[in-house]
C-alpha positions as CSV (number, residue, x, y, z in Angstrom):
1,K,-18.4,-26.7,18.4
2,G,-20.6,-23.5,18.1
3,S,-18.9,-22.6,21.3
4,D,-15.4,-23.2,19.8
5,I,-16.3,-21.1,16.8
6,G,-17.7,-18.3,18.6
7,A,-14.8,-18.2,21.1
8,Y,-12.3,-18.1,18.3
9,F,-13.8,-15.4,16.3
10,V,-14.8,-13.1,19.1
11,G,-11.5,-13.8,20.8
12,S,-9.5,-13.2,17.7
13,A,-11.4,-9.9,17.1
14,F,-11.8,-8.4,20.5
15,G,-9.7,-10.4,23.0
16,R,-7.9,-8.2,25.3
17,R,-7.8,-9.8,28.7
18,K,-6.3,-13.1,29.1
19,L,-8.6,-15.9,30.7
20,M,-6.0,-18.2,32.3
21,P,-2.6,-17.4,30.7
22,G,-0.7,-20.0,32.8
23,I,-2.9,-22.7,31.3
24,S,-4.0,-21.6,27.9
25,P,-2.3,-18.3,26.8
26,G,-4.3,-17.8,23.7
27,K,-7.8,-17.8,25.6
28,S,-9.4,-14.6,26.5
29,V,-12.4,-13.5,28.7
30,E,-14.0,-11.9,25.5
31,G,-13.5,-15.2,23.6
32,M,-15.1,-17.1,26.5
33,V,-18.1,-14.9,26.2
34,G,-18.2,-15.4,22.5
35,G,-18.3,-19.1,23.0
36,L,-21.2,-18.8,25.3
37,A,-23.0,-16.7,22.5
38,G,-22.0,-19.0,19.9
39,S,-23.2,-22.0,21.6
40,V,-26.7,-20.4,22.3
41,A,-27.0,-19.2,18.8
42,F,-26.0,-22.6,17.4
43,A,-28.7,-24.4,19.7
44,L,-31.3,-21.9,18.4
45,I,-30.3,-22.5,14.7
46,I,-30.5,-26.3,15.2
47,A,-33.7,-26.1,16.9
48,S,-35.3,-24.1,14.1
49,A,-33.7,-26.1,11.3
50,G,-36.4,-28.9,11.3
51,P,-36.0,-30.4,7.9
52,V,-32.2,-30.3,8.2
53,A,-32.5,-31.9,11.6
54,E,-35.0,-34.6,10.6
55,A,-32.8,-35.5,7.5
56,L,-29.8,-36.0,9.8
57,G,-32.0,-38.0,12.1
58,A,-31.4,-35.6,15.0
59,E,-34.0,-35.5,17.8
60,V,-34.4,-31.9,18.2
61,W,-37.3,-29.4,18.4
62,V,-38.8,-28.2,15.1
63,L,-39.7,-24.6,14.5
64,A,-43.0,-24.9,12.6
65,A,-43.9,-21.4,12.7
66,V,-43.2,-18.3,15.1
67,S,-46.5,-18.9,17.0
68,D,-46.6,-22.8,16.7
69,I,-43.6,-24.7,18.0
70,T,-43.8,-28.4,18.2
71,S,-41.3,-30.9,19.6
72,F,-40.3,-34.0,17.6
73,L,-42.8,-36.0,19.5
74,G,-45.6,-33.7,18.5
75,A,-46.4,-32.0,21.7
76,K,-46.9,-28.4,21.6
77,I,-44.7,-26.0,23.6
78,E,-44.5,-22.3,23.8
79,T,-42.0,-20.3,21.9
80,W,-40.5,-18.8,25.1
81,R,-40.1,-22.3,26.6
82,L,-38.1,-23.5,23.4
83,V,-36.0,-20.4,23.5
84,M,-35.3,-20.8,27.2
85,R,-34.4,-24.5,26.7
86,C,-32.0,-23.5,23.9
87,C,-30.3,-20.8,25.9
88,I,-30.0,-23.3,28.9
89,F,-28.7,-26.0,26.7
90,G,-26.2,-23.8,24.8
91,L,-24.9,-22.2,27.9
92,W,-24.3,-25.4,29.8
93,L,-22.6,-27.1,27.0
94,S,-20.5,-24.1,26.3
95,I,-19.4,-23.8,30.0
96,I,-18.6,-27.6,30.2
97,G,-17.0,-27.6,26.9
98,Q,-14.7,-24.7,27.8
99,L,-13.7,-26.4,31.0
100,G,-13.0,-29.6,29.0
101,D,-10.7,-27.5,26.8
102,L,-9.0,-25.9,29.6
103,F,-8.5,-29.3,31.3
104,E,-6.8,-30.6,28.2
105,S,-4.7,-27.7,28.1
106,C,-3.7,-28.4,31.7
107,L,-2.7,-31.9,30.7
108,K,-0.7,-30.6,27.7
109,R,1.2,-28.0,30.1
110,D,1.9,-30.7,32.6
111,A,3.3,-32.9,29.9
112,G,5.3,-30.0,28.5
113,I,4.0,-30.4,25.1
114,K,2.4,-28.1,22.6
115,D,0.3,-30.6,20.6
116,S,-1.6,-33.7,22.0
117,G,-0.5,-35.7,18.9
118,M,0.8,-35.6,15.2
119,I,-2.9,-36.1,13.8
120,M,-3.9,-32.7,13.0
121,P,-0.9,-30.8,14.5
122,Q,-2.1,-27.5,13.1
123,F,-5.1,-27.8,15.6
124,G,-3.1,-28.7,18.5
125,G,-3.7,-32.4,18.0
126,I,-6.7,-34.5,17.8
127,L,-7.6,-34.0,21.5
128,D,-8.0,-30.3,20.8
129,L,-10.7,-31.2,18.5
130,I,-12.7,-33.6,20.8
131,D,-11.9,-32.2,24.3
132,S,-14.9,-29.9,24.7
133,A,-17.3,-32.6,23.1
134,V,-16.0,-35.2,25.5
135,F,-16.9,-33.3,28.4
136,A,-20.1,-31.9,26.8
137,L,-21.9,-34.9,25.5
138,P,-22.8,-36.3,29.0
139,V,-24.2,-33.2,29.9
140,A,-26.3,-32.8,26.6
141,W,-27.5,-36.4,27.3
142,F,-28.6,-35.6,30.7
143,L,-30.4,-32.4,29.9
144,L,-32.2,-34.0,26.9
145,T,-33.2,-37.3,28.6
146,R,-33.3,-36.7,32.3
147,V,-34.3,-33.0,32.6
148,W,-36.5,-32.5,29.5
149,H,-37.4,-36.1,28.7
150,I,-36.9,-35.5,25.0
151,A,-35.4,-38.9,24.0
Protein backbone atom coordinates (compact mmCIF):
# COMPACT_ATOMS: atom_id res chain seq x y z
CA LYS A 1 0.00 0.00 0.00
CA GLY A 2 3.00 2.30 0.46
CA SER A 3 3.55 1.96 -3.28
CA ASP A 4 -0.08 2.80 -4.06
CA ILE A 5 0.04 5.87 -1.82
CA GLY A 6 3.34 7.11 -3.26
CA ALA A 7 2.14 6.54 -6.83
CA TYR A 8 -1.11 8.38 -6.18
CA PHE A 9 0.41 11.48 -4.62
CA VAL A 10 3.41 11.79 -6.95
CA GLY A 11 1.32 10.95 -10.02
CA SER A 12 -1.36 13.48 -9.05
CA ALA A 13 1.17 16.23 -8.44
CA PHE A 14 3.75 15.60 -11.16
CA GLY A 15 2.30 13.02 -13.56
CA ARG A 16 2.77 14.12 -17.17
CA ARG A 17 3.80 11.07 -19.19
CA LYS A 18 1.23 8.29 -19.41
CA LEU A 19 2.53 4.86 -18.43
CA MET A 20 0.13 2.61 -20.37
CA PRO A 21 -2.84 4.69 -21.53
CA GLY A 22 -4.54 1.80 -23.31
CA ILE A 23 -4.66 -0.24 -20.11
CA SER A 24 -4.85 2.32 -17.33
CA PRO A 25 -5.14 5.92 -18.57
CA GLY A 26 -4.70 7.46 -15.12
CA LYS A 27 -1.26 5.98 -14.44
CA SER A 28 1.88 7.97 -15.18
CA VAL A 29 5.58 7.22 -15.31
CA GLU A 30 6.10 9.75 -12.53
CA GLY A 31 3.49 7.96 -10.43
CA MET A 32 5.28 4.66 -10.99
CA VAL A 33 8.53 6.18 -9.70
CA GLY A 34 6.62 7.66 -6.76
CA GLY A 35 5.27 4.19 -6.04
CA LEU A 36 8.78 2.75 -5.94
CA ALA A 37 9.90 5.49 -3.55
CA GLY A 38 6.80 5.14 -1.39
CA SER A 39 7.28 1.41 -1.05
CA VAL A 40 10.93 1.77 -0.03
CA ALA A 41 10.06 4.54 2.44
CA PHE A 42 7.29 2.40 3.92
CA ALA A 43 9.64 -0.59 4.29
CA LEU A 44 12.19 1.61 6.09
CA ILE A 45 9.54 3.06 8.39
CA ILE A 46 8.15 -0.36 9.31
CA ALA A 47 11.66 -1.71 9.89
CA SER A 48 12.41 1.13 12.30
CA ALA A 49 9.09 1.02 14.17
CA GLY A 50 10.10 -1.71 16.62
CA PRO A 51 7.52 -1.21 19.39
CA VAL A 52 4.71 -0.66 16.88
CA ALA A 53 5.74 -3.71 14.86
CA GLU A 54 6.03 -5.86 17.98
CA ALA A 55 2.61 -4.71 19.21
CA LEU A 56 1.12 -5.74 15.88
CA GLY A 57 2.91 -9.09 16.04
CA ALA A 58 4.81 -8.32 12.86
CA GLU A 59 8.07 -10.15 12.35
CA VAL A 60 10.14 -7.25 11.07
CA TRP A 61 13.55 -5.83 11.92
CA VAL A 62 13.81 -3.52 14.88
CA LEU A 63 15.87 -0.34 14.80
CA ALA A 64 17.39 -0.31 18.30
CA ALA A 65 19.81 2.57 17.60
CA VAL A 66 21.60 3.99 14.59
CA SER A 67 24.72 1.94 15.29
CA ASP A 68 23.02 -1.19 16.66
CA ILE A 69 20.45 -2.91 14.45
CA THR A 70 19.03 -6.22 15.56
CA SER A 71 16.59 -8.53 13.84
CA PHE A 72 13.58 -9.85 15.72
CA LEU A 73 15.59 -13.04 16.33
CA GLY A 74 18.24 -11.05 18.16
CA ALA A 75 21.06 -11.50 15.62
CA LYS A 76 23.05 -8.35 14.96
CA ILE A 77 23.17 -7.02 11.44
CA GLU A 78 24.80 -3.89 10.10
CA THR A 79 22.82 -0.76 9.34
CA TRP A 80 23.67 -0.87 5.64
CA ARG A 81 22.44 -4.44 5.39
CA LEU A 82 19.09 -3.53 6.90
CA VAL A 83 18.74 -0.52 4.61
CA MET A 84 19.63 -2.61 1.56
CA ARG A 85 17.12 -5.30 2.51
CA CYS A 86 14.43 -2.68 2.99
CA CYS A 87 15.24 -1.14 -0.39
CA ILE A 88 15.21 -4.51 -2.15
CA PHE A 89 12.02 -5.52 -0.36
CA GLY A 90 10.27 -2.24 -1.13
CA LEU A 91 11.35 -2.15 -4.77
CA TRP A 92 10.34 -5.74 -5.51
CA LEU A 93 6.98 -5.42 -3.79
CA SER A 94 6.27 -2.16 -5.60
CA ILE A 95 7.19 -3.58 -9.01
CA ILE A 96 5.10 -6.71 -8.51
CA GLY A 97 2.23 -4.76 -6.95
CA GLN A 98 2.14 -2.31 -9.84
CA LEU A 99 2.12 -5.23 -12.29
CA GLY A 100 -0.81 -6.69 -10.35
CA ASP A 101 -2.63 -3.38 -10.60
CA LEU A 102 -2.05 -3.23 -14.36
CA PHE A 103 -3.15 -6.86 -14.73
CA GLU A 104 -6.42 -6.11 -12.95
CA SER A 105 -6.89 -3.04 -15.16
CA CYS A 106 -6.42 -5.29 -18.21
CA LEU A 107 -9.14 -7.60 -16.94
CA LYS A 108 -11.51 -4.66 -16.47
CA ARG A 109 -10.72 -3.26 -19.95
CA ASP A 110 -11.29 -6.66 -21.56
CA ALA A 111 -14.60 -6.98 -19.73
CA GLY A 112 -15.57 -3.43 -20.72
CA ILE A 113 -16.25 -2.28 -17.17
CA LYS A 114 -14.96 0.63 -15.13
CA ASP A 115 -15.35 -0.85 -11.65
CA SER A 116 -14.73 -4.43 -10.60
CA GLY A 117 -17.78 -4.46 -8.35
CA MET A 118 -20.23 -2.37 -6.37
CA ILE A 119 -18.37 -2.80 -3.08
CA MET A 120 -16.38 0.44 -2.73
CA PRO A 121 -17.13 1.67 -6.28
CA GLN A 122 -15.42 5.02 -5.69
CA PHE A 123 -12.12 3.08 -5.55
CA GLY A 124 -12.81 1.03 -8.68
CA GLY A 125 -14.25 -1.90 -6.78
CA ILE A 126 -12.82 -4.25 -4.20
CA LEU A 127 -10.31 -5.78 -6.62
CA ASP A 128 -8.59 -2.40 -6.99
CA LEU A 129 -7.92 -2.44 -3.26
CA ILE A 130 -6.38 -5.90 -3.18
CA ASP A 131 -4.88 -6.42 -6.65
CA SER A 132 -1.38 -5.27 -5.74
CA ALA A 133 -1.40 -7.18 -2.45
CA VAL A 134 -2.51 -10.43 -4.10
CA PHE A 135 0.50 -10.27 -6.41
CA ALA A 136 2.99 -8.89 -3.84
CA LEU A 137 2.29 -11.18 -0.86
CA PRO A 138 3.88 -14.31 -2.37
CA VAL A 139 6.98 -12.27 -3.25
CA ALA A 140 7.13 -10.88 0.29
CA TRP A 141 6.84 -14.38 1.71
CA PHE A 142 9.58 -15.66 -0.59
CA LEU A 143 11.99 -12.83 0.28
CA LEU A 144 11.40 -13.06 4.02
CA THR A 145 11.42 -16.83 4.37
CA ARG A 146 13.51 -18.26 1.57
CA VAL A 147 16.00 -15.52 0.77
CA TRP A 148 16.62 -13.91 4.19
CA HIS A 149 15.35 -16.75 6.45
CA ILE A 150 13.62 -14.28 8.75
CA ALA A 151 10.49 -16.24 9.53
